[in-house]
N, C-alpha and C positions, 0 to 999 in steps of 0.2 A: 504494500500500500504506500509506503514511504517513497519508493522509487517512482511510482505513478505520479505522486505529487511533484516530485522533482522534475520529471519529464514534462508535466503540464506547465510548470513554472518556466522552464526553459523555452517551451513552445510559445508561451505568452510573451516572454521577453523578446523573442525573435520577431514576433508579429505585432508587437505593441503599437507601433505607429499606425498600422492598418486598422487595428482594433479601435484605437482612440479616434481615428479619422471617421470610421463608420459610426461610432457612438455620437460624435459631433453632428454628423449628417442626420442621424435619427432624431436628435434633439431639435435641430433646425426644422426638420420635416414635421415633427409634432407641434412645434410652435406655429408653423405656417397653417397647419390644419386647424389648430385651435383659433387662430386669427380669422380664418375663413368662416368657421362656424359662428364665431362671435359676430362678425360682420353680417352674416346672413340673418342671424337672430335680430340684430339691431335694425336691419333693413325691413324685415318682416314686421317687427313691432311698429316701426315708423309708418309703414304702409297701412297697417291695420288701423292705427290711430287716425291717420289722414282719411282713410276710407270711411270710418265711422263718423268723423266730423263732417265730411262733405255730404254723406247720406242723410244726416239729420235735417239739413235744410230742405231736401227734396221730400222727405216723408212728413214734414211739419204741415204741409198743405192738405194731406189726406188724414183728417181726424175722424175717428169712428165715434158716432154718437149712439148711446144706448138709452132708450126711454123705458122707464119703469112706471107702471101704474100702481100708485100707492093709495088708492081710495080706501081699500079695506083697512090698511094700517092707520090712516088718519081717522077713519070712523071709530076704530078700536081705541085709539088714544083719546079722542074727544069723549068717547063713552066713559073712559076711566076718569077723566077730569070731571065729568058731570056727576059721577057716582060719589066722588070724594067731596065735592062742594055741596051736595044735597043732604 
């Protein structure tokens, strides 16, 4: 086992420059990918906010009106008021 460790260390020392160069490249690639993902998220967020703000002006013209017939309720409440006052 000890000889295997020594051999691995010698191999590492021999290829140290290549290994470190590859590690630097991977770190740069990871940073670039993270930057692209962050930029895409910021762009999507900005677009969705802009889209929601501009759509509000268009939908403000179409207001839905709901009418409720409350005759039974008003009769009930007025009946309660008459029963307490009498």
